[in-house]
C-alpha positions in Angstrom: -5.3 -43.0 -13.4 -8.1 -40.5 -12.8 -8.1 -37.1 -14.5 -6.6 -35.2 -11.6 -3.6 -37.6 -11.5 -3.3 -37.4 -15.3 -3.2 -33.6 -15.2 -0.6 -33.5 -12.5 1.5 -36.1 -14.3 1.4 -34.2 -17.5 2.5 -31.0 -15.9 5.5 -32.8 -14.4 6.3 -34.2 -17.8 6.5 -30.7 -19.3 8.9 -29.4 -16.7 11.7 -28.8 -19.2 9.2 -26.7 -21.3 8.1 -24.8 -18.3 11.8 -24.0 -17.4 12.6 -22.9 -21.0 9.5 -20.7 -21.2 10.5 -19.0 -17.9 14.1 -18.5 -19.3 12.8 -16.9 -22.5 10.6 -14.5 -20.5 13.4 -13.5 -18.2 15.8 -12.8 -21.1 13.4 -10.1 -22.4 14.5 -7.1 -20.1 11.1 -5.4 -19.4 12.6 -2.9 -17.1 10.0 -0.5 -15.5 10.7 2.4 -15.3 11.0 3.4 -18.1 9.0 0.5 -19.6 11.4 -1.3 -22.0 10.6 -4.1 -24.4 6.9 -4.4 -23.6 6.1 -4.9 -27.3 8.8 -7.6 -27.6 7.5 -9.6 -24.8 3.9 -9.3 -25.9 4.9 -10.4 -29.4 6.7 -13.4 -27.9 3.6 -14.4 -25.9 1.4 -13.7 -28.9 3.4 -16.3 -30.9 3.3 -18.8 -28.1 -0.4 -18.6 -27.3 -1.5 -18.5 -31.0 0.3 -21.9 -31.4 -1.8 -23.2 -28.5 -5.1 -22.2 -30.1 -5.8 -18.9 -28.2 -7.2 -15.9 -29.9 -5.0 -12.9 -29.0 -5.2 -9.2 -28.9 -2.3 -6.7 -28.4 -3.7 -3.6 -26.6 -1.7 -0.4 -26.2 -2.9 1.7 -23.2 -3.0 4.9 -25.3 -2.9 7.9 -23.1 -2.6 6.0 -19.8 -0.1 7.2 -17.2 3.4 6.3 -18.4 2.4 5.7 -22.1 4.5 7.4 -24.6 5.6 6.9 -28.2 9.1 6.1 -26.9 7.8 3.7 -24.2 4.3 2.6 -25.2 2.4 0.5 -22.7 1.5 -2.7 -24.5 -0.5 -5.5 -23.1 -1.7 -8.9 -24.4 -5.0 -10.6 -23.7 -5.4 -14.1 -25.0 -8.7 -16.2 -25.0 -9.4 -19.9 -25.6 -13.1 -20.9 -25.9 -14.3 -24.2 -24.7 -16.8 -26.6 -26.4 -19.8 -25.4 -24.6 -21.0 -22.5 -22.5 -19.6 -21.9 -19.1 -17.7 -19.4 -17.0 -14.5 -17.6 -17.7 -11.2 -18.1 -15.7 -8.7 -15.4 -16.2 -5.0 -15.6 -15.3 -3.3 -12.2 -15.2 0.4 -11.6 -14.9 2.4 -8.4 -15.1 5.2 -8.3 -17.6 7.4 -5.6 -16.1 10.3 -6.0 -13.7 12.0 -3.5 -11.5 15.6 -2.2 -11.8 18.4 -4.7 -11.4 20.3 -3.0 -8.6 23.7 -4.1 -7.3 25.0 -7.4 -5.7 24.2 -9.9 -8.4 26.3 -13.1 -8.8 24.4 -14.2 -11.9 23.4 -12.4 -15.1 20.1 -10.6 -14.2 18.7 -11.4 -17.7 20.5 -14.7 -18.3 17.8 -17.1 -16.9 20.6 -19.3 -15.5 19.5 -22.7 -14.0 21.4 -23.7 -11.0 20.5 -26.1 -8.1 16.9 -26.5 -9.1 16.3 -22.7 -9.6 16.0 -20.4 -12.4 17.7 -17.0 -11.7 17.0 -13.6 -13.1 15.2 -10.3 -12.6 11.5 -11.1 -12.6 12.0 -14.8 -12.1 9.7 -15.1 -9.0 8.0 -11.6 -9.5 6.5 -12.8 -11.7 7.6 -14.4 -15.0 7.8 -17.8 -13.3 4.1 -17.5 -12.3 3.2 -16.3 -15.9 5.0 -19.4 -17.3 3.3 -21.8 -14.8 -0.2 -20.4 -15.8 0.5 -20.9 -19.5 1.7 -24.5 -19.0 -1.3 -25.1 -16.6 -3.8 -23.9 -19.3 -2.1 -25.8 -22.1 -2.2 -29.1 -20.2 -5.8 -28.6 -19.2 -6.8 -27.8 -22.8 -5.0 -30.9 -24.1 -6.4 -33.3 -21.6 -9.8 -31.8 -21.3 -10.7 -30.5 -24.7 -14.4 -30.6 -24.1 -14.3 -28.2 -21.3 -17.1 -25.6 -20.6 -16.5 -21.8 -20.7 -13.3 -20.1 -21.5 -9.7 -19.5 -20.4 -7.9 -16.2 -20.6 -4.3 -15.3 -20.1 -3.1 -11.7 -20.0 0.4 -10.2 -19.7 0.0 -6.6 -18.6 2.2 -3.5 -18.1 3.3 -1.4 -15.3 2.2 -3.3 -12.2 5.4 -2.3 -10.5 4.5 1.4 -10.9 0.7 1.2 -10.1 -0.7 -0.8 -13.1 -2.4 2.1 -14.7 -1.0 1.3 -18.2 -2.0 -2.4 -17.7 -4.8 -3.9 -15.6 -6.3 -0.5 -14.7 -6.6 0.5 -18.5 -8.0 -2.9 -19.5 -10.6 -2.7 -16.7 -11.6 0.8 -17.7 -12.1 -0.5 -21.3 -14.4 -3.3 -20.0 -12.0 -6.3 -20.6 -13.0 -7.9 -17.4 -16.8 -7.4 -17.6 -17.3 -11.0 -18.9 -14.7 -12.6 -16.5 -16.0 -14.8 -13.6 -12.7 -15.8 -11.8 -9.3 -14.1 -11.7 -6.0 -15.7 -10.5 -3.0 -13.5 -10.3 0.3 -15.7 -10.1 2.1 -13.3 -7.8 4.8 -15.0 -5.7 3.0 -15.6 -2.4 4.4 -19.2 -1.9 3.0 -22.2 -3.5 0.8 -23.5 -0.5 -0.8 -20.1 0.3 -3.7 -18.3 -1.2 -3.5 -14.4 -1.0 -7.0 -12.9 -0.5 -6.1 -9.3 -0.9 -3.9 -6.4 0.3 -3.7 -3.5 2.7 -4.5 0.0 1.6 -2.1 2.6 0.5 -2.1 6.4 0.7 0.7 8.4 -0.8 1.0 12.1 -0.1 3.5 14.9 -0.6 4.1 17.4 2.2 5.7 20.8 1.3 7.0 23.2 3.9 7.6 26.8 2.9 10.4 29.2 3.8 12.1 32.3 2.6 15.4 32.3 0.6 18.4 34.3 2.0 22.1 34.3 1.9 23.6 31.3 3.7 25.9 33.5 5.7 22.9 35.4 7.2 20.3 32.6 7.7 18.5 34.9 10.3 17.3 37.0 7.3 15.5 34.0 5.8 13.4 31.1 6.9 14.7 27.5 6.5 12.1 25.2 5.0 14.2 22.2 5.8 14.1 23.0 9.6 10.3 23.3 9.3 10.3 19.8 7.8 12.6 18.5 10.6 9.9 19.7 13.0 7.3 17.7 11.0 9.5 14.6 11.3 10.1 15.1 15.0 6.3 15.3 15.5 5.8 12.2 13.5 8.3 10.4 15.8 6.7 11.7 18.9 3.0 11.1 18.1 2.2 9.5 14.8 4.5 6.4 14.7 3.6 5.2 18.2 -0.1 5.6 17.4 0.2 3.6 14.2 2.1 0.8 16.0 -1.0 0.4 18.2 -3.3 -0.3 15.3 -3.7 -4.0 14.6 -5.8 -5.8 12.0 -7.8 -9.1 11.8 -6.6 -9.5 8.2 -4.2 -12.3 7.8 -1.4 -10.0 6.6 2.1 -11.4 6.2 4.7 -10.8 7.6 3.6 -10.2 11.1 5.0 -6.6 11.2 2.5 -5.6 8.5 -0.5 -6.5 10.8 -0.1 -2.9 12.1 -0.5 0.3 10.3 2.8 1.6 8.9 4.3 4.8 7.5 7.4 5.0 5.3 9.1 8.4 4.5 9.8 7.7 0.9 11.9 10.8 0.2 12.9 14.2 1.4 14.2 17.0 -0.9 15.1 20.4 0.3 16.8 23.5 -1.0 18.3 23.9 -4.4 17.9 21.1 -7.1 20.5 18.4 -7.4 23.0 19.1 -10.1 24.0 16.8 -12.9 26.6 14.1 -12.0 29.3 15.8 -14.0 29.0 19.1 -12.2 32.1 19.7 -10.1 31.3 23.1 -8.5 30.1 23.8 -5.0 26.4 24.5 -4.2 25.3 28.2 -3.8 25.0 29.5 -0.2 21.2 29.9 0.1 18.6 29.3 2.8 16.2 26.8 1.4 12.7 28.2 0.8 11.1 24.8 0.0 11.2 21.2 1.3 9.2 18.3 0.0 8.6 14.9 1.7 6.7 12.0 0.1 5.1 9.7 2.6 3.8 6.1 1.9 1.1 5.2 4.4 -0.1 1.6 4.5 -3.5 1.2 6.3 -5.8 -1.6 7.4 -9.2 -2.7 6.4 -10.6 -1.5 9.7 -9.4 2.1 9.0 -11.2 4.7 7.0 -9.3 6.7 4.3 -10.6 10.0 5.8 -9.2 9.0 9.2 -5.8 8.2 7.5 -5.7 11.8 6.0 -6.9 13.4 9.1 -4.1 11.9 11.2 -1.5 13.4 8.9 -3.1 16.8 8.8 -3.3 16.7 12.7 0.4 16.3 12.8 1.0 19.3 10.5 -1.5 21.4 12.5 0.3 20.6 15.8 3.5 21.7 14.4 1.9 24.9 13.0 0.4 25.7 16.5 3.8 25.6 18.1 6.2 26.9 15.4 6.4 30.5 14.2 6.2 31.0 10.4 5.2 27.5 9.7 3.4 27.0 6.4 2.6 23.8 4.5 0.8 22.2 1.7 -0.5 18.6 1.8 -1.2 17.0 -1.5 -2.5 13.4 -2.1 -0.6 11.5 -4.8 -2.2 8.1 -4.8 -4.9 6.1 -2.9 -5.9 2.5 -3.0 -8.4 1.0 -0.5 -7.8 -2.3 1.2 -9.5 -5.3 -0.4 -9.9 -8.9 0.7 -11.9 -11.6 -1.1 -14.1 -13.8 1.0 -12.7 -17.2 1.9 -15.8 -18.8 0.6 -15.5 -17.2 -2.9 -15.6 -19.8 -5.8 -12.1 -19.1 -7.0 -10.7 -19.6 -3.4 -12.6 -22.9 -3.0 -11.3 -24.3 -6.3 -7.6 -23.3 -5.6 -7.9 -24.5 -2.0 -9.0 -27.9 -3.1 -6.3 -28.1 -5.7 -3.7 -27.2 -3.0 -5.1 -29.9 -0.7 -4.7 -32.5 -3.6 -1.1 -31.4 -4.5 0.3 -30.9 -1.0 -1.9 -33.0 1.2 -2.9 -30.1 3.4 -5.1 -27.1 3.5 -3.7 -23.9 2.3 -2.8 -20.9 4.5 -4.8 -17.8 3.8 -2.8 -14.5 3.7 -3.1 -10.9 2.8 -0.3 -9.0 1.1 1.4 -6.0 2.9 1.5 -4.1 -0.4 -0.9 -3.7 -3.2 -0.9 -5.5 -6.6 -3.3 -5.5 -9.5 -6.1 -7.0 -7.6 -6.9 -3.4 -6.6 -7.9 -2.6 -10.2 -9.9 -5.9 -10.7 -11.9 -5.0 -7.6 -12.2 -1.2 -7.8 -12.6 -0.7 -11.6 -13.6 -4.2 -12.8 -16.1 -4.6 -9.9 -15.0 -8.3 -9.6 -14.5 -9.6 -6.0 -13.8 -13.2 -7.0 -10.1 -12.6 -7.4 -7.0 -14.0 -5.6 -3.2 -14.1 -5.9 -1.7 -17.5 -6.2 1.6 -18.5 -7.7 5.1 -19.9 -7.3 8.0 -18.0 -5.6 8.9 -16.5 -2.3 7.8 -12.9 -1.9 10.9 -12.0 0.1 13.0 -12.6 -3.0 11.1 -10.1 -5.1 13.3 -7.0 -6.1 16.4 -8.5 -4.5 19.7 -9.4 -6.1 20.0 -13.0 -7.3 16.2 -13.3 -7.5 15.1 -16.8 -8.4 12.1 -19.2 -8.7 12.2 -22.8 -7.7 11.6 -25.3 -10.6 9.7 -27.6 -8.2 7.7 -24.6 -7.0 6.7 -23.8 -10.6 5.7 -27.4 -11.4 3.6 -27.8 -8.3 2.0 -24.3 -8.7 1.1 -25.2 -12.3 -0.4 -28.5 -11.0 -2.6 -26.5 -8.6 -3.6 -24.1 -11.4 -4.6 -26.9 -13.8 -6.6 -28.7 -11.1 -8.4 -25.5 -10.3 -9.3 -25.1 -13.9 -10.7 -28.6 -13.9 -12.8 -27.8 -10.9 -14.2 -24.5 -12.4 -14.5 -25.6 -16.0 -14.3 -29.3 -16.2 
């Protein structure tokens, strides 16, 4: 049996351990927001990786967005040195999960195993991927103890809310300066390599009005009606224009190959009262209305063009509507990124996929951003991909799960890629 077959066989032999590790991670409810139990899961990973011979560091993102004394943003970075000089392969997984939501038929934090699947919030996004990367690294180290270079595994905070208390903070502190290859085990399917993601531009539009008594609205100026005019202009001109823009990026699903705009929220008038308030609202003409928009754009588009399109919508409304005033404020921007298909980490994972599945991988781009944006923008490292077990469509859904066979096979791909890069 050659080394590739031995590595794959040993991963399969540790299936029960892989499942147990995934269950343990799911059972720590790292809900974000607000950012619960980050220290608990980092302590768990610390104990596990110390036993496997890694040197570990627990790093709080002091002062980062979201960090507070009540909900500190803890991260863990673990490193295992090889016997001789070589390159560094870094597996990065986020430790946070989104809210549970409604409609579950299993315990969201129970880690139940049923019909070859592990269920729970974060099972596929992405605690199954984190567990697979740990098992892959441990097997490679045990069977190839003389490897060159180093292996790192990180568990980082807040990816679901932008990653600023996690990968962005670590990159700003220089923790990726020595890294050569990054694999992020996001759930993009076990036989696909994700090269990058579309861009995102979040902005807030505020329309202005004048407050007055609701029985005499003619004495005021309704900001909500002004916002309605903005939405009508978007429907008339902006949405059709975005639908005509198409990318050569291999974005999945097909609908995301065009530019998109989501109206994330609209709030107008007086503030919402507490849930236990039983009175009626006061009769006022709303003098303010705010809309948050989520614009996803393509690598062929320029960020200045994206902003100009939105401002053009608002200026067209201003030109045709008396008393129309607005503010436009950028909240967040991430430029599109796409690793070259001939990058070293892509080649290593592609060869491993070929060995495990007997076919070449599909190359895709994610419709939404993930922590590759910080590896690229702040860490200045282009040699980065997402590869991991799980089906992206299951992320954030009720009864989220990860397939056990998917985890085993993805771990086999990861350990073979380690052998290619460090063997």
